[in-house]
C-alpha positions as a Markdown table, in Angstrom:
| # | Residue | x | y | z |
|---|---|---|---|---|
| 1 | Met | -3.2 | -2.5 | 28.3 |
| 2 | Glu | -2.2 | -0.2 | 25.4 |
| 3 | Phe | -5.6 | 0.8 | 23.9 |
| 4 | Ser | -4.4 | 1.9 | 20.4 |
| 5 | Ile | -4.5 | 0.8 | 16.8 |
| 6 | His | -0.7 | 0.9 | 16.8 |
| 7 | Ser | -0.7 | -2.0 | 19.2 |
| 8 | Leu | -2.4 | -4.2 | 16.6 |
| 9 | Pro | -0.4 | -6.5 | 14.3 |
| 10 | Val | 1.0 | -5.0 | 11.2 |
| 11 | Glu | -1.6 | -6.7 | 9.0 |
| 12 | Glu | -4.5 | -5.4 | 11.0 |
| 13 | Gln | -3.0 | -1.9 | 11.0 |
| 14 | Ala | -2.8 | -2.0 | 7.2 |
| 15 | Leu | -6.4 | -3.0 | 7.1 |
| 16 | Phe | -7.5 | -0.1 | 9.3 |
| 17 | Lys | -5.5 | 2.4 | 7.2 |
| 18 | Gly | -8.0 | 1.7 | 4.5 |
| 19 | Ile | -11.1 | 1.5 | 6.7 |
| 20 | Leu | -10.4 | 4.8 | 8.4 |
| 21 | Leu | -10.3 | 6.5 | 5.0 |
| 22 | Val | -13.9 | 5.6 | 4.2 |
| 23 | Pro | -15.4 | 8.5 | 6.3 |
| 24 | Val | -13.3 | 10.9 | 4.1 |
| 25 | Gly | -15.0 | 9.5 | 1.0 |
| 26 | Val | -18.4 | 9.6 | 2.8 |
| 27 | Leu | -17.9 | 13.3 | 3.6 |
| 28 | Val | -17.0 | 14.0 | 0.0 |
| 29 | Val | -20.3 | 12.3 | -1.1 |
| 30 | Val | -22.3 | 14.3 | 1.3 |
| 31 | Leu | -20.7 | 17.6 | 0.3 |
| 32 | Met | -21.2 | 17.0 | -3.4 |
| 33 | Arg | -24.8 | 15.8 | -3.1 |
| 34 | Val | -26.0 | 18.2 | -0.4 |
| 35 | Leu | -24.1 | 21.4 | -1.3 |
| 36 | Val | -23.3 | 21.0 | -5.0 |
| 37 | Gly | -26.3 | 19.0 | -6.0 |
| 38 | Leu | -24.6 | 16.3 | -8.0 |
| 39 | Arg | -26.7 | 13.2 | -8.7 |
| 40 | Thr | -24.9 | 9.8 | -8.3 |
| 41 | Ser | -25.8 | 6.2 | -9.0 |
| 42 | Gly | -26.4 | 5.0 | -5.5 |
| 43 | Thr | -25.8 | 7.0 | -2.4 |
| 44 | Phe | -22.3 | 5.8 | -1.5 |
| 45 | Met | -21.4 | 3.9 | -4.7 |
| 46 | Pro | -18.7 | 6.6 | -5.4 |
| 47 | Val | -16.9 | 5.6 | -2.2 |
| 48 | Leu | -16.8 | 2.0 | -3.2 |
| 49 | Ile | -15.6 | 3.0 | -6.7 |
| 50 | Ala | -12.8 | 5.1 | -5.1 |
| 51 | Leu | -11.7 | 2.2 | -3.0 |
| 52 | Ser | -11.5 | 0.1 | -6.1 |
| 53 | Phe | -9.3 | 2.7 | -7.7 |
| 54 | Ile | -7.0 | 2.6 | -4.7 |
| 55 | Gln | -6.6 | -1.1 | -5.1 |
| 56 | Thr | -5.8 | -0.9 | -8.8 |
| 57 | Ser | -4.6 | 2.6 | -9.9 |
| 58 | Leu | -6.6 | 5.5 | -11.2 |
| 59 | Leu | -6.1 | 5.1 | -15.0 |
| 60 | Thr | -6.3 | 1.3 | -14.9 |
| 61 | Gly | -9.3 | 1.3 | -12.6 |
| 62 | Leu | -11.1 | 4.0 | -14.6 |
| 63 | Ala | -10.5 | 2.2 | -17.9 |
| 64 | Gly | -11.5 | -1.2 | -16.5 |
| 65 | Phe | -14.6 | 0.2 | -14.8 |
| 66 | Leu | -15.9 | 1.8 | -17.9 |
| 67 | Leu | -15.1 | -1.2 | -20.0 |
| 68 | Ile | -16.7 | -3.8 | -17.7 |
| 69 | Val | -19.8 | -1.6 | -17.0 |
| 70 | Gly | -20.3 | -0.8 | -20.7 |
| 71 | Val | -20.2 | -4.5 | -21.7 |
| 72 | Gly | -22.2 | -5.4 | -18.6 |
| 73 | Leu | -25.0 | -3.1 | -19.6 |
| 74 | Val | -25.2 | -4.8 | -23.0 |
| 75 | Ile | -25.4 | -8.2 | -21.3 |
| 76 | Arg | -27.9 | -6.9 | -18.8 |
| 77 | Ser | -30.2 | -5.5 | -21.5 |
| 78 | Tyr | -30.3 | -9.0 | -23.0 |
| 79 | Leu | -31.1 | -10.6 | -19.6 |
| 80 | Ser | -34.0 | -8.1 | -19.2 |
| 81 | His | -35.8 | -9.8 | -22.1 |
| 82 | Leu | -35.7 | -13.2 | -20.3 |
| 83 | Ser | -38.1 | -12.0 | -17.5 |
| 84 | Leu | -35.8 | -13.4 | -14.7 |
| 85 | Leu | -36.3 | -12.9 | -11.0 |
| 86 | Leu | -34.1 | -10.3 | -9.4 |
| 87 | Val | -31.9 | -12.8 | -7.6 |
| 88 | Ala | -31.3 | -14.9 | -10.7 |
| 89 | Arg | -30.6 | -11.7 | -12.8 |
| 90 | Ile | -28.1 | -10.4 | -10.3 |
| 91 | Ser | -26.4 | -13.8 | -10.1 |
| 92 | Ala | -26.2 | -13.9 | -13.9 |
| 93 | Val | -24.6 | -10.4 | -14.0 |
| 94 | Ile | -22.1 | -11.4 | -11.3 |
| 95 | Ile | -21.0 | -14.5 | -13.3 |
| 96 | Ser | -20.8 | -12.4 | -16.5 |
| 97 | Val | -18.6 | -9.8 | -14.7 |
| 98 | Ile | -16.3 | -12.5 | -13.4 |
| 99 | Ala | -16.0 | -13.9 | -16.9 |
| 100 | Met | -15.3 | -10.5 | -18.4 |
| 101 | Val | -12.6 | -9.8 | -15.8 |
| 102 | Ala | -11.0 | -13.1 | -16.6 |
| 103 | Val | -11.0 | -12.4 | -20.3 |
| 104 | Phe | -9.7 | -8.9 | -20.0 |
| 105 | Thr | -7.0 | -10.0 | -17.7 |
| 106 | Val | -5.8 | -12.7 | -20.1 |
| 107 | Ile | -5.8 | -10.2 | -23.0 |
| 108 | Ala | -3.8 | -7.7 | -20.9 |
| 109 | Tyr | -1.3 | -10.4 | -20.0 |
| 110 | Glu | -0.9 | -11.5 | -23.7 |
| 111 | Leu | -0.4 | -7.9 | -24.8 |
| 112 | Gly | 2.2 | -7.3 | -22.0 |
| 113 | Leu | 0.0 | -4.8 | -20.2 |
| 114 | Asn | 0.9 | -5.5 | -16.6 |
| 115 | Glu | -1.3 | -2.7 | -15.3 |
| 116 | Gly | -4.3 | -4.2 | -17.0 |
| 117 | Met | -4.0 | -7.3 | -14.8 |
| 118 | Lys | -4.8 | -5.3 | -11.7 |
| 119 | Ile | -8.4 | -5.2 | -12.9 |
| 120 | Thr | -8.9 | -8.5 | -11.0 |
| 121 | Leu | -8.8 | -6.4 | -7.8 |
| 122 | Phe | -12.2 | -4.9 | -8.7 |
| 123 | Pro | -14.9 | -6.0 | -6.2 |
| 124 | Met | -17.2 | -8.1 | -8.4 |
| 125 | Ile | -20.3 | -7.4 | -6.3 |
| 126 | Ile | -19.8 | -3.6 | -6.6 |
| 127 | Leu | -19.5 | -3.9 | -10.4 |
| 128 | Ser | -22.6 | -6.1 | -10.6 |
| 129 | Trp | -24.8 | -3.8 | -8.6 |
| 130 | Thr | -23.6 | -0.8 | -10.5 |
| 131 | Ile | -24.5 | -2.5 | -13.7 |
| 132 | Glu | -27.9 | -3.5 | -12.3 |
| 133 | Arg | -28.7 | 0.0 | -11.0 |
| 134 | Met | -27.7 | 1.7 | -14.2 |
| 135 | Ser | -29.7 | -0.8 | -16.3 |
| 136 | Ile | -32.8 | -0.1 | -14.2 |
| 137 | Leu | -32.1 | 3.7 | -14.5 |
| 138 | Trp | -31.8 | 3.3 | -18.3 |
| 139 | Glu | -35.1 | 1.6 | -18.5 |
| 140 | Glu | -37.0 | 4.1 | -16.2 |
| 141 | Glu | -35.3 | 7.4 | -16.9 |
| 142 | Gly | -33.5 | 7.0 | -20.2 |
| 143 | Pro | -29.8 | 7.1 | -21.3 |
| 144 | His | -29.4 | 10.8 | -20.4 |
| 145 | Glu | -30.0 | 10.2 | -16.7 |
| 146 | Val | -27.6 | 7.2 | -16.8 |
| 147 | Phe | -24.8 | 9.5 | -18.2 |
| 148 | Val | -25.7 | 12.2 | -15.7 |
| 149 | Gln | -25.6 | 9.9 | -12.6 |
| 150 | Gly | -22.8 | 7.8 | -14.0 |
| 151 | Gly | -20.7 | 10.9 | -14.7 |
| 152 | Gly | -21.5 | 12.3 | -11.2 |
| 153 | Ser | -20.5 | 9.1 | -9.6 |
| 154 | Leu | -17.1 | 9.0 | -11.4 |
| 155 | Leu | -16.5 | 12.7 | -10.6 |
| 156 | Val | -17.2 | 12.2 | -6.9 |
| 157 | Ala | -15.2 | 9.0 | -6.9 |
| 158 | Leu | -12.3 | 10.8 | -8.4 |
| 159 | Ile | -12.4 | 13.6 | -5.8 |
| 160 | Ala | -12.7 | 11.0 | -3.0 |
| 161 | Tyr | -9.8 | 9.0 | -4.5 |
| 162 | Leu | -7.5 | 12.1 | -4.6 |
| 163 | Leu | -8.2 | 12.8 | -1.0 |
| 164 | Met | -8.0 | 9.2 | 0.2 |
| 165 | Thr | -4.6 | 8.7 | -1.5 |
| 166 | Asn | -3.2 | 11.9 | -0.1 |
| 167 | Asp | -0.3 | 11.1 | 2.3 |
| 168 | Ile | -1.3 | 13.8 | 4.8 |
| 169 | Val | -4.9 | 12.7 | 4.9 |
| 170 | Arg | -3.8 | 9.0 | 5.3 |
| 171 | His | -1.4 | 10.0 | 8.1 |
| 172 | Leu | -4.0 | 12.1 | 10.0 |
| 173 | Thr | -6.9 | 9.6 | 9.7 |
| 174 | Phe | -4.7 | 6.7 | 11.0 |
| 175 | Asn | -2.9 | 8.5 | 13.8 |
| 176 | Phe | -5.7 | 10.8 | 15.1 |
| 177 | Ile | -8.8 | 8.6 | 15.6 |
| 178 | Gly | -10.7 | 11.6 | 17.0 |
| 179 | Leu | -11.0 | 12.9 | 13.4 |
| 180 | Gln | -13.8 | 10.4 | 12.9 |
| 181 | Leu | -15.9 | 12.4 | 15.4 |
| 182 | Val | -15.1 | 15.5 | 13.3 |
| 183 | Phe | -16.3 | 13.8 | 10.2 |
| 184 | Met | -19.4 | 12.7 | 12.0 |
| 185 | Ala | -20.1 | 16.3 | 13.2 |
| 186 | Leu | -19.7 | 17.7 | 9.7 |
| 187 | Val | -22.0 | 15.1 | 8.2 |
| 188 | Leu | -24.6 | 15.8 | 10.9 |
| 189 | Leu | -24.2 | 19.5 | 10.3 |
| 190 | Leu | -24.7 | 19.1 | 6.5 |
| 191 | Gly | -27.6 | 16.8 | 7.1 |
| 192 | Gly | -29.6 | 19.8 | 8.4 |
| 193 | Tyr | -28.9 | 22.0 | 5.3 |
| 194 | Thr | -32.1 | 22.9 | 3.4 |
| 195 | Gly | -30.8 | 25.7 | 1.2 |
| 196 | Tyr | -30.1 | 25.9 | -2.5 |
| 197 | Arg | -27.5 | 23.7 | -4.1 |
| 198 | Leu | -24.9 | 25.2 | -6.3 |
| 199 | Leu | -26.2 | 23.5 | -9.4 |
| 200 | Glu | -29.7 | 24.7 | -8.7 |
| 201 | Leu | -28.5 | 28.3 | -9.0 |
| 202 | Arg | -28.2 | 27.7 | -12.7 |
| 203 | Arg | -31.9 | 27.0 | -12.9 |
| 204 | Phe | -32.8 | 30.4 | -11.5 |
| 205 | Ser | -30.2 | 32.4 | -13.4 |
| 206 | Val | -32.8 | 33.0 | -16.1 |
| 207 | Leu | -34.9 | 35.0 | -13.6 |
| 208 | Gly | -31.9 | 37.2 | -12.9 |
| 209 | Lys | -31.3 | 37.9 | -16.6 |
| 210 | Gly | -35.0 | 38.9 | -17.0 |
| 211 | Asp | -34.4 | 41.8 | -14.6 |
């Protein structure tokens, strides 16, 4: 028996090429949150966003993400006034997201923007939960925190996307499965870090100026 991913059919190999890249994105999230101190909307939401960018393309995915989430927040703010249960509210957001994707795809087709049609590859559930989390954050913390965490999520997703689409990284993660253990070791090592984050140094820079 040949115990190797290379012995699988081509379709399954293509699937694993994407799955084995997820730890790369996870490591990026841990680095940016633990060492840098960036705040993101959801712990591993940036990884899911990066995977969506891989399916579409960076510019198309970024434009589609901002457009759908922006319109979705408006719809979600209206639904909040209806005092719906969580399950019904999420379901309504999912239906709204699907409708928006359909409308934007038709508009892109009519305008001859073939790249815009790739927006249909966006995972609907990811978009719906992103809209829900940002709406709750807007209500509890205000718009500033939404922009901070939303911007942090997009920045981390962009870094993860650049690494996950790198040919060398894709080759290494697929052909050397042992790297998954290296990623695990790095995550465990970073999990014990209790020192200052890079962004926290700015908070204490005032004390240094006082001297």
